[in-house]
N, C-alpha and C positions, 0 to 999 in steps of 0.2 A: 710498871717497869721503867727504870731510869734509862737515859740515853747513854749507850756504851760506845758511841762513835769515836770518842777521844781515845778509847783503848784499842779498838779494832781498825780504825782508819784515821789516825792522827794527822794533822797538817804540819805539826812542828814537834820535834822531840828533843829532849835534853839528854846528853850522855855524861853522867857524873863519873869522873875519872878518865875523861878523854885524854889521849896521849899521842905523842909523836914517836914513842919508843916502839920500834918494830918488835914483834913477838909478845907485846903486852895485850891484855884483854881490851884495854881502852883504845889502843890503836886499831885492833881488829874490828871492833864494833863501830868505831867512828868511820873507818875507811869503808866498811860495808854499807853503812847508811849513806854516806856521801855518794857512793857509786850507784846504789840501787834504790834508795828511797826518793820518792818524788817530792816530798815536803822539805821543810827547813830542818837542819840539824844544828843544835846549839851545844858546842863543847863546853863542859863545866870542869874547870880545874884551876884552883887559886894559884898554882905555880907557873902558869903559862899565860901570855898575852894572846897568842894564837895557837891553834892546833890544826895541822894540815891546811894551812892557809886561811882558816876561818877565825874570826874574832872569838876569843874564849872569855867566858864570864867566871867570876870567882865563886858564885853560888847560885842556887835555884831562884833566890829572891830577885836576882838580876835578869833572869830569863823570862821576860814578860809574856811573849806570845806562845808559850809552850803548852801543848795539849797533853802530852805524855811525858812525865818527868820521873819515871821509875826505872830507867835503864841505868843500872849501876855497873860500871866497868872497872872493878878494882882487882888487882892481882893479890894473891897471898891468901 
């Protein structure tokens, strides 16, 4: 059986579609993780330099230490 700790207990997660727009899925997920998650949160959005005060990366290739990169937070 493979190690599933990255899925069930990640130390760092990327939020693709992270946003500062209140009411958006990207804002809700990023805010919730920032407030409740003990690990690092990496916002991913090519349209922003920062999201909620955290440096934002353009894509997953730039998120080096990410354990879980499957949180997609896109509206529509």
